[in-house]
FISEGU-503895 format. One record per residue (C-alpha): residue in three letters; z, x, y negated. Coordinates in Angstrom, 3 decimals. Example, Ala and Ser with C-alpha at 12.3 -4.5 7.8 and 13.67 -1.06 7.14 Angstrom:
2
resn,z,x,y
ALA,7.800,12.300,4.500
SER,7.140,13.670,1.060
//
This chain:
564
resn,z,x,y
MET,-15.884,127.135,-74.744
ALA,-19.241,126.099,-76.167
VAL,-19.601,122.706,-77.877
TRP,-16.921,120.096,-78.322
GLY,-17.239,116.307,-78.135
SER,-15.145,113.159,-78.538
SER,-14.670,109.425,-78.538
ALA,-12.246,107.013,-80.119
THR,-11.870,105.522,-76.641
ALA,-11.544,108.798,-74.802
ALA,-9.329,107.398,-72.067
THR,-11.983,104.901,-70.961
ALA,-15.115,106.931,-71.747
SER,-15.963,107.426,-68.081
LEU,-16.175,103.596,-67.732
ASN,-18.557,103.133,-70.646
PRO,-21.851,101.348,-69.817
PRO,-25.082,103.374,-69.934
THR,-26.180,104.246,-73.461
ALA,-29.549,103.412,-74.963
ALA,-30.586,107.014,-74.383
ASP,-29.646,106.723,-70.692
LEU,-31.717,103.580,-70.270
ALA,-34.669,104.968,-72.196
ALA,-34.754,108.106,-70.061
THR,-34.534,106.070,-66.876
ALA,-37.250,103.700,-68.066
ALA,-39.532,106.629,-68.817
THR,-39.023,107.987,-65.312
ILE,-39.710,104.583,-63.785
ARG,-42.861,104.111,-65.869
ALA,-44.094,107.500,-64.699
GLN,-43.657,106.337,-61.104
ALA,-45.225,102.929,-61.547
GLY,-48.722,104.007,-60.546
LYS,-47.501,105.740,-57.401
ASP,-45.066,103.027,-56.365
PRO,-46.630,99.691,-57.413
THR,-44.174,97.670,-55.291
GLY,-41.190,99.230,-57.056
ALA,-39.630,100.186,-53.735
SER,-38.070,103.290,-55.269
LEU,-36.688,101.566,-58.386
GLU,-33.195,100.781,-57.112
SER,-32.717,104.247,-55.588
LEU,-34.050,105.943,-58.694
LEU,-31.607,104.035,-60.902
THR,-28.773,104.826,-58.521
GLY,-29.699,108.501,-58.590
GLU,-29.959,108.614,-62.382
PHE,-26.557,107.058,-62.952
ALA,-24.911,109.091,-60.199
LEU,-26.248,112.180,-61.938
GLN,-24.864,110.936,-65.268
SER,-21.459,110.549,-63.606
GLY,-21.481,114.046,-62.133
LYS,-21.657,112.678,-58.571
LEU,-24.233,115.146,-57.293
ASN,-23.920,114.224,-53.613
ASP,-24.744,110.585,-54.345
ALA,-27.509,111.609,-56.745
SER,-29.270,113.846,-54.216
ALA,-29.115,111.134,-51.540
ALA,-30.500,108.508,-53.923
TYR,-33.308,110.740,-55.162
LEU,-34.288,111.558,-51.596
LYS,-34.385,107.839,-50.776
ALA,-36.526,107.192,-53.850
ALA,-38.877,110.051,-52.938
ARG,-39.362,108.613,-49.453
ALA,-40.014,105.130,-50.814
ALA,-42.511,106.370,-53.399
ASN,-44.028,109.205,-51.305
ASP,-43.686,111.335,-54.421
ALA,-43.487,115.148,-54.395
VAL,-41.891,115.329,-57.875
LEU,-38.947,113.189,-56.766
ALA,-38.670,115.199,-53.541
GLU,-38.481,118.389,-55.603
ARG,-35.791,116.830,-57.797
ALA,-33.829,115.762,-54.711
THR,-34.073,119.308,-53.325
THR,-32.863,120.867,-56.555
ILE,-29.888,118.521,-56.908
ALA,-28.884,118.977,-53.252
LEU,-28.984,122.775,-53.604
VAL,-26.814,122.620,-56.724
ALA,-24.417,120.266,-54.911
LYS,-24.424,122.655,-51.926
GLN,-25.476,119.824,-49.614
ASP,-27.575,122.003,-47.349
ALA,-28.543,119.320,-44.816
ALA,-29.762,117.006,-47.566
ALA,-31.571,119.917,-49.223
ALA,-33.359,120.695,-45.950
ASP,-34.494,117.074,-45.578
ALA,-35.689,116.914,-49.174
LEU,-37.474,120.258,-48.865
ALA,-39.270,119.110,-45.711
LEU,-40.437,115.964,-47.501
TRP,-41.477,117.963,-50.560
ARG,-43.619,120.225,-48.351
LYS,-45.057,117.260,-46.414
LEU,-46.109,115.598,-49.672
GLY,-48.101,118.649,-50.709
GLY,-45.471,120.694,-52.480
LYS,-46.234,124.387,-52.800
GLY,-45.833,127.343,-55.107
ASN,-43.045,129.639,-56.197
SER,-40.452,126.930,-56.766
LEU,-40.763,125.611,-53.219
ALA,-40.713,129.128,-51.743
ALA,-37.604,129.994,-53.774
ALA,-35.840,126.819,-52.624
ASP,-36.781,127.624,-49.028
ALA,-35.355,131.152,-49.329
THR,-32.174,129.860,-50.973
LEU,-31.626,127.418,-48.132
SER,-32.148,130.181,-45.566
LEU,-29.518,132.306,-47.304
ARG,-27.114,129.360,-47.337
ARG,-27.614,128.921,-43.589
GLY,-26.967,132.608,-43.024
ASP,-30.524,133.162,-41.759
GLU,-31.132,136.382,-43.668
ARG,-34.192,137.269,-41.598
ALA,-35.955,134.060,-42.637
ALA,-34.847,134.518,-46.243
LEU,-36.187,138.076,-46.269
ARG,-39.541,136.934,-44.899
GLN,-39.771,134.171,-47.521
LEU,-38.829,136.477,-50.387
ASN,-41.331,139.110,-49.283
LEU,-44.073,136.460,-49.088
LEU,-43.078,135.194,-52.532
MET,-43.592,138.670,-54.012
ALA,-46.791,139.299,-52.059
ASP,-48.423,135.976,-52.970
ASP,-47.673,136.360,-56.694
PRO,-47.126,140.051,-57.591
ASP,-46.852,139.315,-61.313
ALA,-44.219,136.549,-61.213
GLY,-43.011,136.218,-57.623
TRP,-40.540,139.064,-57.962
ARG,-38.802,137.209,-60.784
GLN,-38.283,134.201,-58.510
ALA,-37.016,136.483,-55.745
LEU,-34.604,138.116,-58.171
GLY,-33.344,134.684,-59.210
VAL,-32.754,133.673,-55.597
LEU,-30.689,136.789,-54.905
THR,-28.751,136.412,-58.151
ALA,-27.911,132.716,-57.970
GLY,-28.794,131.547,-54.459
ALA,-26.982,133.934,-52.131
LYS,-23.714,132.860,-50.518
ASP,-21.895,135.867,-51.962
GLN,-22.456,139.349,-53.387
LYS,-22.366,141.048,-49.991
GLN,-25.167,138.880,-48.658
ALA,-27.255,139.449,-51.790
ALA,-26.770,143.206,-51.453
ARG,-27.768,143.210,-47.762
VAL,-30.988,141.304,-48.415
LEU,-31.799,143.419,-51.462
GLU,-31.448,146.583,-49.413
LYS,-33.765,145.164,-46.738
ILE,-36.366,144.337,-49.390
ILE,-36.269,147.947,-50.565
ASP,-36.346,149.260,-46.987
GLY,-39.320,147.089,-46.104
GLY,-41.510,148.413,-48.908
LYS,-42.499,144.938,-50.076
MET,-41.620,145.465,-53.721
PRO,-44.542,145.289,-56.194
GLN,-45.732,148.866,-55.918
ARG,-46.795,149.581,-59.514
ASN,-44.635,147.115,-61.417
LEU,-42.027,149.138,-63.297
MET,-40.289,146.051,-64.702
ALA,-39.686,144.724,-61.185
TRP,-38.166,148.004,-60.001
VAL,-35.937,148.263,-63.060
ALA,-34.797,144.638,-62.666
PHE,-33.916,145.077,-58.978
GLY,-32.155,148.332,-59.824
GLY,-30.124,146.460,-62.429
LEU,-29.195,143.808,-59.873
SER,-28.037,146.516,-57.465
GLN,-25.780,147.882,-60.208
ARG,-24.318,144.476,-60.957
LEU,-23.644,143.992,-57.251
ASP,-21.599,147.247,-57.266
GLN,-23.936,149.033,-54.847
PRO,-24.029,152.645,-56.149
LYS,-25.778,154.161,-53.116
LEU,-28.523,151.549,-53.142
THR,-28.889,151.930,-56.912
GLU,-29.296,155.682,-56.493
ARG,-32.035,155.085,-53.912
ILE,-33.863,152.726,-56.243
VAL,-33.594,155.192,-59.123
GLU,-34.995,157.998,-56.966
GLU,-37.863,155.782,-55.835
VAL,-38.640,154.732,-59.410
VAL,-38.654,158.374,-60.557
ARG,-41.064,159.220,-57.749
ARG,-43.379,156.288,-58.475
PHE,-43.370,156.496,-62.278
PRO,-43.050,160.167,-63.245
GLY,-42.667,160.867,-66.950
GLU,-41.953,157.244,-67.858
PRO,-39.020,157.136,-70.339
ARG,-37.896,153.717,-69.134
VAL,-37.150,155.256,-65.753
ALA,-34.637,157.535,-67.430
LEU,-33.048,154.470,-68.995
LEU,-32.367,153.094,-65.522
ARG,-30.637,156.357,-64.701
VAL,-28.633,156.069,-67.926
SER,-27.566,152.573,-66.962
GLN,-26.504,153.814,-63.527
LEU,-24.422,156.632,-65.012
ARG,-22.828,154.232,-67.485
GLU,-21.869,151.777,-64.743
ASP,-20.418,154.653,-62.706
GLY,-18.151,155.577,-65.614
LYS,-20.049,158.797,-66.412
ALA,-20.361,158.082,-70.110
GLU,-20.841,161.691,-71.219
GLU,-23.730,162.283,-68.804
ALA,-25.291,158.981,-69.857
ALA,-25.053,159.942,-73.534
GLU,-26.590,163.376,-72.882
LEU,-29.563,161.834,-71.099
LEU,-29.985,159.200,-73.813
ALA,-30.098,161.902,-76.478
THR,-33.191,163.406,-74.821
LEU,-34.999,160.054,-75.087
VAL,-34.399,159.363,-78.780
PRO,-37.270,161.594,-80.064
LEU,-39.698,159.728,-77.780
ALA,-38.942,156.412,-79.485
ASP,-40.187,157.217,-82.996
THR,-43.470,155.407,-82.410
ASP,-42.328,152.962,-79.718
ASN,-40.328,150.025,-81.084
ASN,-39.609,148.573,-77.640
LEU,-38.285,151.871,-76.283
ARG,-36.170,152.310,-79.400
ALA,-34.598,148.883,-78.818
LEU,-33.873,149.720,-75.161
ILE,-32.222,153.014,-76.104
ALA,-30.124,151.213,-78.710
GLU,-29.086,148.688,-76.058
GLN,-27.802,151.498,-73.819
TYR,-25.817,153.040,-76.677
GLU,-24.357,149.601,-77.300
GLY,-23.315,149.529,-73.641
LEU,-21.486,152.791,-74.285
ASN,-19.759,151.119,-77.271
ASP,-21.254,153.808,-79.526
TYR,-22.356,151.547,-82.360
GLY,-22.901,154.457,-84.724
LYS,-25.527,155.866,-82.362
VAL,-27.148,152.444,-82.125
ALA,-27.561,152.464,-85.892
GLN,-28.915,156.043,-85.832
VAL,-31.539,155.142,-83.240
LEU,-32.599,152.081,-85.203
ALA,-32.993,154.265,-88.311
HIS,-35.966,156.014,-86.648
GLY,-39.458,154.677,-87.206
PRO,-40.690,151.945,-89.574
GLN,-38.029,149.907,-91.324
ASP,-38.011,146.278,-92.407
GLU,-35.363,143.778,-93.497
GLN,-34.520,142.895,-89.891
THR,-34.057,146.562,-88.945
TYR,-31.887,147.187,-91.991
ALA,-29.753,144.162,-91.109
LEU,-29.343,145.362,-87.495
ARG,-28.361,148.840,-88.654
ALA,-25.823,147.352,-91.016
SER,-24.317,145.116,-88.333
TYR,-23.852,147.999,-85.887
LEU,-22.409,150.283,-88.552
ALA,-19.964,147.507,-89.388
ARG,-18.965,147.213,-85.724
ALA,-18.493,150.984,-85.634
GLU,-16.413,150.686,-88.845
ASP,-18.479,153.583,-90.187
LYS,-18.006,152.856,-93.875
PRO,-19.379,156.205,-95.147
THR,-22.755,155.675,-93.440
LEU,-22.722,152.016,-94.389
THR,-22.114,153.022,-98.003
ARG,-25.130,155.369,-97.892
LEU,-27.277,152.559,-96.491
TYR,-26.007,150.256,-99.238
ASP,-26.842,152.807,-101.940
GLU,-30.306,153.359,-100.423
LEU,-31.113,149.646,-100.374
ARG,-29.773,148.763,-103.794
ALA,-31.827,151.567,-105.386
ASP,-34.891,149.559,-104.392
ALA,-33.561,146.090,-105.257
ALA,-35.107,145.599,-108.674
LYS,-37.438,142.915,-107.375
PRO,-35.728,139.558,-106.710
ASP,-36.290,139.647,-102.959
PRO,-33.953,136.998,-101.460
ALA,-33.525,138.683,-98.069
ARG,-32.703,142.067,-99.611
ARG,-30.221,140.624,-102.086
LEU,-28.503,138.611,-99.367
LEU,-28.201,141.716,-97.191
LEU,-26.824,143.747,-100.102
GLY,-24.257,141.037,-100.719
GLN,-23.172,141.174,-97.074
LEU,-22.927,144.981,-97.172
ALA,-20.874,144.898,-100.377
GLU,-18.628,142.225,-98.883
PHE,-17.964,144.326,-95.776
LEU,-17.260,147.350,-97.980
GLU,-14.766,145.149,-99.848
ARG,-16.709,145.475,-103.094
PHE,-16.201,141.790,-103.693
ASP,-17.291,141.646,-107.332
GLU,-20.578,143.364,-106.431
ALA,-21.008,141.080,-103.423
LEU,-20.545,138.020,-105.609
SER,-23.155,139.309,-108.037
TRP,-25.708,139.895,-105.270
TYR,-25.085,136.470,-103.731
GLN,-25.349,134.678,-107.041
GLY,-28.582,136.588,-107.706
VAL,-30.413,135.261,-104.652
PRO,-33.134,133.282,-106.432
GLY,-34.207,130.815,-103.792
GLY,-35.751,130.401,-100.384
SER,-33.934,129.823,-97.095
GLN,-31.457,132.575,-97.999
ARG,-30.169,130.694,-101.037
SER,-27.969,128.313,-99.075
VAL,-26.441,131.132,-97.042
ALA,-25.802,133.078,-100.246
ARG,-24.013,130.108,-101.821
LEU,-21.732,129.801,-98.801
ARG,-21.028,133.543,-98.761
ALA,-20.309,133.472,-102.486
ALA,-17.665,130.802,-101.948
ASN,-16.106,132.918,-99.228
VAL,-16.012,135.952,-101.553
LEU,-14.415,133.886,-104.333
HIS,-11.692,132.954,-101.870
LYS,-11.157,136.637,-101.017
LEU,-10.906,137.401,-104.740
LYS,-8.024,134.870,-104.894
ARG,-10.210,132.576,-106.983
SER,-9.628,129.705,-104.591
ASP,-10.091,126.912,-107.102
GLU,-13.570,128.248,-107.914
ALA,-14.351,128.679,-104.212
TYR,-13.474,125.089,-103.372
ALA,-15.253,123.779,-106.474
SER,-18.455,125.617,-105.520
LEU,-18.314,124.213,-101.988
ARG,-17.788,120.665,-103.252
ALA,-20.714,121.112,-105.616
MET,-22.833,122.169,-102.672
GLN,-21.638,119.210,-100.592
SER,-22.817,116.792,-103.273
ASP,-26.074,118.627,-104.080
ALA,-28.845,116.232,-103.055
SER,-31.420,119.031,-103.308
ALA,-29.649,121.153,-100.677
GLU,-30.619,120.992,-97.021
ASP,-28.390,118.770,-94.888
ASP,-27.422,121.700,-92.669
ALA,-26.228,123.667,-95.703
ARG,-24.204,120.707,-97.019
ARG,-22.667,120.235,-93.559
ASP,-21.779,123.934,-93.379
ALA,-20.091,123.676,-96.766
TYR,-17.638,121.169,-95.298
ILE,-16.998,123.434,-92.307
LEU,-16.402,126.464,-94.534
GLU,-14.042,124.470,-96.766
ALA,-12.025,123.521,-93.685
ASN,-11.952,127.128,-92.496
LEU,-10.729,128.385,-95.879
HIS,-7.972,125.768,-95.900
SER,-7.013,126.990,-92.426
GLU,-6.722,130.549,-93.777
ASP,-4.491,129.152,-96.527
LYS,-2.310,127.455,-93.865
ASN,-3.176,124.148,-95.519
VAL,-3.432,121.807,-92.536
ALA,-3.807,118.692,-94.673
GLY,-6.648,120.281,-96.651
GLU,-8.379,121.355,-93.446
ASN,-8.145,117.837,-92.008
ASP,-9.380,116.292,-95.252
ALA,-12.425,118.610,-95.345
PHE,-13.419,117.614,-91.825
ALA,-12.831,113.927,-92.584
SER,-14.998,114.135,-95.711
GLY,-17.721,115.941,-93.790
LEU,-17.776,113.335,-91.051
ALA,-17.823,110.573,-93.646
ALA,-20.959,112.161,-95.141
PHE,-22.457,113.042,-91.743
PRO,-21.074,110.575,-89.182
ASP,-20.752,111.981,-85.646
GLU,-22.517,115.230,-86.627
PRO,-22.125,117.518,-83.562
GLU,-21.477,120.775,-85.442
LEU,-18.730,119.178,-87.517
LEU,-17.152,117.626,-84.432
TYR,-17.349,120.986,-82.686
ALA,-15.659,122.796,-85.572
ARG,-12.945,120.168,-85.847
ALA,-12.303,120.264,-82.112
LEU,-11.870,124.028,-82.352
SER,-9.258,123.352,-85.003
TRP,-7.425,120.803,-82.826
GLU,-7.525,123.076,-79.797
ARG,-6.278,126.051,-81.793
ARG,-3.284,123.909,-82.773
ASP,-2.796,122.833,-79.113
ASP,-3.776,119.226,-79.863
VAL,-5.908,118.917,-76.733
ALA,-6.079,115.102,-76.879
ARG,-7.779,115.146,-80.277
ALA,-10.039,118.021,-79.219
GLU,-11.065,115.949,-76.206
ALA,-11.729,112.965,-78.448
ASP,-14.197,115.005,-80.501
PHE,-15.903,116.286,-77.361
ARG,-16.404,112.739,-76.207
ARG,-17.798,111.589,-79.539
ILE,-20.560,114.151,-79.118
LEU,-21.238,112.840,-75.627
VAL,-21.405,109.255,-76.863
ALA,-24.237,110.260,-79.216
GLU,-25.758,112.914,-76.946
PRO,-24.802,112.045,-73.351
ASP,-26.943,114.842,-71.918
SER,-25.536,117.587,-74.149
VAL,-25.076,120.379,-71.623
ALA,-22.907,122.405,-73.978
ALA,-20.564,119.472,-74.642
LEU,-20.350,118.573,-70.952
ASN,-19.486,122.134,-70.041
ALA,-17.053,122.601,-72.919
LEU,-15.172,119.375,-72.231
GLY,-15.099,120.072,-68.505
TYR,-13.793,123.575,-69.086
THR,-11.140,122.361,-71.530
LEU,-9.848,119.753,-69.095
ALA,-9.758,122.359,-66.331
ASP,-8.068,124.971,-68.496
ARG,-5.651,122.910,-70.577
THR,-4.832,119.831,-68.426
THR,-4.362,118.906,-64.761
ARG,-7.308,116.471,-64.731
TYR,-9.282,118.767,-62.487
GLN,-11.422,116.178,-60.693
GLU,-12.607,114.714,-63.984
ALA,-13.330,118.242,-65.217
LEU,-15.329,118.947,-62.057
GLU,-17.539,115.883,-62.549
LEU,-18.360,116.892,-66.120
ILE,-19.164,120.466,-65.123
GLU,-21.273,119.203,-62.218
ARG,-23.422,117.282,-64.705
ALA,-23.913,120.454,-66.714
ARG,-24.716,122.421,-63.529
ALA,-27.353,119.896,-62.524
ALA,-29.143,120.495,-65.831
GLU,-28.733,124.293,-65.975
PRO,-27.764,125.653,-62.543
ASP,-28.384,129.289,-63.542
ASN,-26.325,129.257,-66.754
SER,-23.592,131.900,-66.371
ALA,-21.186,130.090,-68.742
ILE,-21.465,126.926,-66.659
ILE,-21.059,128.874,-63.415
ASP,-17.899,130.401,-64.902
SER,-16.561,126.930,-65.761
TYR,-17.404,125.770,-62.246
GLY,-15.595,128.728,-60.709
TRP,-12.582,128.145,-62.950
VAL,-12.224,124.459,-62.059
LEU,-12.595,125.302,-58.354
TYR,-9.773,127.815,-58.783
ARG,-7.613,125.190,-60.471
LEU,-8.378,122.814,-57.591
GLY,-7.117,125.422,-55.114
ARG,-10.571,126.133,-53.678
THR,-9.987,129.842,-54.120
LYS,-12.663,131.270,-51.843
GLU,-15.422,129.168,-53.413
ALA,-14.065,129.932,-56.872
GLU,-14.175,133.681,-56.285
THR,-17.805,133.483,-55.160
GLU,-18.814,131.569,-58.302
LEU,-16.852,133.768,-60.703
ARG,-18.332,136.926,-59.185
ARG,-21.772,135.358,-59.442
ALA,-21.219,134.537,-63.110
LEU,-20.012,138.071,-63.878
THR,-23.029,139.500,-62.067
MET,-25.256,137.467,-64.369
GLN,-23.377,138.238,-67.609
LYS,-20.773,140.866,-68.467
ASP,-18.375,138.666,-70.399
ALA,-14.678,139.105,-71.227
GLU,-13.727,135.532,-70.385
ILE,-15.470,135.576,-67.009
ALA,-13.887,138.937,-66.144
ALA,-10.453,137.606,-67.160
HIS,-10.885,134.530,-64.961
LEU,-11.855,136.648,-61.967
ALA,-8.953,139.015,-62.627
GLU,-6.473,136.139,-62.740
LEU,-7.748,134.764,-59.441
LEU,-7.479,138.202,-57.826
TRP,-3.965,138.691,-59.189
GLU,-2.804,135.322,-57.864
THR,-4.261,136.090,-54.416
GLY,-2.395,139.396,-54.148
ARG,-5.207,141.829,-55.042
LYS,-3.526,143.267,-58.101
ASP,-5.281,146.650,-58.157
GLU,-8.700,145.007,-58.211
ALA,-7.419,142.495,-60.775
ARG,-6.403,145.349,-63.086
LYS,-9.945,146.708,-62.862
TYR,-11.390,143.435,-64.154
PHE,-8.690,143.020,-66.805
GLU,-9.676,146.461,-68.085
GLN,-13.352,145.520,-68.022
ALA,-12.542,142.414,-70.069
ARG,-10.562,144.511,-72.568
LYS,-13.539,146.802,-73.112
ILE,-15.834,143.850,-73.774
ASP,-13.528,141.866,-76.082
ALA,-9.844,142.705,-76.282
ASP,-9.179,139.632,-78.448
ASN,-10.624,137.073,-76.042
ARG,-8.133,134.199,-75.867
SER,-8.302,133.728,-72.089
LEU,-7.733,137.445,-71.602
VAL,-4.827,137.565,-74.057
ARG,-3.148,134.578,-72.361
ALA,-3.567,136.095,-68.900
LEU,-2.233,139.504,-69.939
LYS,0.798,137.836,-71.533
LYS,1.319,135.716,-68.426
TYR,1.472,138.775,-66.165
GLY,3.249,141.055,-68.603
LEU,0.335,143.504,-68.813
//
């Protein structure tokens, strides 16, 4: 769940009149159209479309936008109508809007991508293939990215995407000398679970780009996805010496080691070549994830030997290293020694946290309250001091103190989204879904177009209540704004599953997992598979989720539910 929102009148929030922000946005759109539509013939339809979109009624919104586009003879509105209809999966309306968009002079990659998406939806893979090939031919530098996006997010299902991808490779229409394009399509083939096609792409890339280290990285990725971790690690080891003078290659190698969950190797790779504060911080974070305290201690000793100068970034990093190594007195000294700059506020917050770990809670809370009342501190830092105070009270099992910290923070910063988010997390953790929902809706009152809040509230209603239709409308609003956001696609798949639309839900959840390897998405897909009788495949995705994040709450709940 992303951002939380709320309202004191949560039960009637969906009936609230348009906010000032809603009306201002609509007015701006209307003003932009005034020159093209002097009679105002599109005004009523445009308003209808805007408010339908705000209500998550995508079918009504696409119809209204199409009507407005026809009245105004405006290509921008026709494009908007096409986009909304595609998101709503209203293929007939999308076809009408696309035809109007083209008639009004629309052209370019966006129109071609919409055309190809519609062809895939209709099952006309031949037309889609022709359109995707033309897209890549007309714009070799950027067209392939659009084609990749269509296959990733526009195909009906993974099998269709894989078929069309294979035909693209067979037809020889890929950008011939663009290594990034070949690597990206190879990665898509892997995510679509097409090992034979991936092998073909790897072989073709090796043939076309001999001696290029990044080609070997594609092979490493293939081996890793096939479960051949030892072979992947052996091949990676041969690439490390090549990265001493190539920062980008070094980062890519580190990324592959991260995929192998070998965080110690990530840190070793990052230790090659020039070092700066960012590199040191990355090395430290990966060593911490690897729980490699001996190496982390050596890095700490190396950095503190050169810490005579009052460099804020270095002192902050040393404080964080000492804190992880449980040298709390040293950590406190480093934090309190940060002299100024943007790091000072972070150091003050970390110092309070260390005081709490040292069982000096009174001092910790006093320092946070001093920060909250410090007029010279940035507002974000003062806000974070309230959030940290609440979190420390939570660790102390002091519910009243936690609630008071949030209340004080919201008194100082009324309706501040980050505070509402943190408090909603607290309510949800304590299974007080009604209050969590109230805080979600308060965010949406102030920021009605907050995609994160829309998605988070929609997901919460889908996951923790039976108000599935309301959840769907909220998620639809988020999808209209960010149709290619994997977290939103996951929420959409989950609410479809809860609505009993299992086939559609499976397609969306697989699409989301193709776009992002995430424990929560994998757990959702696994639960759907388990409930539909495919328990062996479900176990595969439960295991994948475990490897990504064994502590994920959705995963833990599902495993407990099925006794796994």
